[in-house]
C-alpha positions, 0 to 999 in steps of 0.5 A, a space after each residue: 488483547 490480541 495484536 492485529 497484523 495487517 499486510 499492506 500492499 501498494 502498487 499504484 504507480 511504479 513501486 511495488 511495496 508490501 508492509 507488515 503493520 502491528 496495530 496500525 502503529 508499529 511497522 514490522 516490515 516494509 519492502 519496496 521494489 523501485 522501477 525508478 531505473 526502469 522508467 528513467 530512460 523514457 523520462 517518466 512512468 510508462 504505465 503498461 511497463 509499470 504494471 508488468 513489473 509489478 506482475 514479476 515483483 509482487 509475490 517475491 515482495 510479499 514473501 520478503 515482507 512476510 519473512 523479515 516481519 517474522 510472521 506467517 501468512 496465518 498470523 495476518 488479520 487483514 490485507 489492506 491493498 491500495 484500491 486508487 488513485 493510481 495507474 490502472 493496470 498498476 492497481 489491478 495487479 495489486 488488487 488482484 494479488 490481494 483478492 487472491 491472497 485474501 481468498 487463499 488464506 481466508 483473511 478480509 480484505 480492506 481496500 485503502 485510498 492512496 491519499 488517505 493512507 499518506 494521512 494515516 502513515 502519521 499514526 506510525 511516525 506520531 505514536 501520540 496522534 489521536 483523532 481528531 485532526 485536520 490534514 492537508 495533503 498536496 501530492 502532485 498527481 494524486 491532488 488532481 484526482 480529488 474533484 472536490 478538493 476537500 480537506 481530509 478530517 480524521 
């Protein structure tokens, strides 16, 4: 069976992150460009500054993730950007880059909900984990964007 290689792109707030994952369980690379020092002087994340910094970082971070994973763009089976929740401008940078890359290398684009991504990360940490399980997610601003306060059943 062929391995499935995904390129995950995260830009929902103030960090530009790109990861290459094999078969949904093995992280081949995970590159994070943090903006914490930039936003510290303002006492919190400034959305416009965050999105502008994503623009500057995303291509560089993606190329570094590909190189560290020792793969080529042609090896990617799907591109999986975060589509929300998050800062609109920051999300648009990641989604736009992912859509352009998807078109350029002719690979499918599969949007990922940021909250559900946190839950799915358990598959990486706990290799034996299989559905069906119940997970309660509590994460500050993210859970405010979940109006029905549902529990996620995987």
